C-alpha positions, 0 to 999 in steps of 0.5 A: 541253215539247213543246206549248210548244215548238210553240206558240212556233213551233219545228219540233220532233218529239216524239222530239228532245224525248224525247231531248234531256230523256234527255240532260239527266237522265242529267248532272243527276239525283242518283245513287243510291248503295247501302250495302253491307250486312252482316247479324248472325246471326239478324237478318233474312230477305226473302221475295218471290214469283215466277211459274213455269210447270209442267205438272201433269199436263200442260197449263202452267200458272202458279204461284206460288213462295215464296222466302225467303233468311237473309240471315246464312247465305244458306239458301234456302228456297221452295214452290210453290202455286196462288196468292199468298193469305195463307193460302199465305203463312201456310202458307209462313212456318210451314214455313220457321220449322220447317226453320230451327228458330226465327224471324228477328228481321226478315222483309222484304217487298216490298209484297204486299197480303196483307202491307201494306194501304197501301204509302206510309204503310207500314200493315200487313195487321191480320191478318198482323200478328196472325201476327207478333205470334204468332211474334214477329218484326218485320214490314218492307215494302220502299219501292215500286219499290226492289227492291234493298232485298231484292236477295238474295231477287230473285236467290233467286227466280231461282236456285231457279227455274233450278236446280229447274225448269230441267230438269225442268218436268212433275209428276203433282201439285204435292206431287211438284213441292214434293218436288222442289224441296225435294230441290233446295234442300237441294242448294243450301244444302249447297254453296258460295256465291260468296265465302262462307267457311261453306255455308248448311246449316253457317252455319244452325247458327250462326244458329239460336242467335240466332233467337226460339224457335217458339211452343208452338202453331202460328198457325191459317193458316185464312179463315173462310167462310159457306156455305149448303147447297143441294138437293144437299147440297154447299156452294160456294167459289170456284165449287166444290161440296163435299159435306156429310153428308145429315142435316145440319140447319143451312141456313148452315155454317162452312167454315175454308179452310186452304192444302190443305184446307176443313174444314166445321162444323155449329156446333162439330161437324167434319161433313167435310173435303176437299182444296181444289180449286183448278180450277173448277166441280169437286166433291168428293164423299164417297159417305159423305154420300150412303148413305141417300138412295142406298138409298131411289134406287137408280136415281139412281146410274148417271148420278150426279156421285157415281159418277163421282167414285168410286175407280176400283175401285168404278167398275169393280165397278159398271160390270162387274157391278152396272149392273143391280142397284144395290141391291145395290152400294149393300149393298156402299157400305154396308160403309163405315159399318162399316169404313173406305173404305180397307179396302172398297177393299182387300177388293174389290182382293183379291177381284177379284185372285184372280178372284172377284166381290164381293159384300156377304157376300164384302167382309164376310167378307174384312173380317171375317177375322182373321190368327192374332194377334201376339205381342210379346216383352217383357223385365222393367224390372228384373232380378227373379227370380221364384220356381216356385209350390209347387203342393203347397201348395194341396192342404195 
């Protein structure tokens, strides 16, 4: 419009054209009227992601807040995740279904890529459709740029974020942050909301009668990846390394990527499991995966990454007593093959607390030591009298 006016010889600024067009739109544009809704019990739930800045443990970083609300009872649910991956979405929904004791008939989402692949034509993600079919709910997507179509959850995202993290934003771990969030939501769902007659937790009990029952088995929310084993007996995923047993023969392994863990398979056999790392260039190494190699190369232990990621009790024992005797320290590590990692650590801590330097024989003695057996009282199921035998019968 501005170009045409200037071309016709008009002396006018671009900002004036913008202002006049804006005035015209206000008086001539179509008025968007919303229709108030009142949903039946168990009919509808709304989901959305939000962003919250947390310090876990110290550096502030952005985390994703999954939020969902039942429209009938206004029961709210939320969890914190490192990102908006489909595995995290599945994990959150499965936890939500178990918490409310069933599945709503309809769940509404915005146009998140993990649910909708084509927002204009409402084409849904194939894997997500398998998930929804497993639980029996209908997947619905709002129209693009129409937040009012799921206004209840838009408000819920803000309510949860402010209530849970407005005053406390520092946590030692993501698990602690989620535990804090659960406690906050329990308080929110137990209080009266707006002009609702019932508090959410009581209204949920009515709504549960209308839910779709949970299936006998949950959907397995993992992504399958294939990776080569490198010379350090690790596989790489998202620029992090995870160890596998040194006895592994296959060049390529399959990885099941879950929300918070990674399972590694050689063929059909589970050979390793690690907590999932969300930083970059980190290592998750299991000392049990390298015991034979360490026995053959004891000198490699001193500057190894493996030592750096060991339990602090093992690192202290090595640095204080076994730096010049790595062979004897590796003999202690070999006990992990016979006993659990936790049992060996507990034995080391017990000896150190008593002022004793742990060695192979002392730790093994400690592990083999058993307390006096415990006996449990028990009663007969029925009231049966057992007569005392007359042992003279045996003589006869």
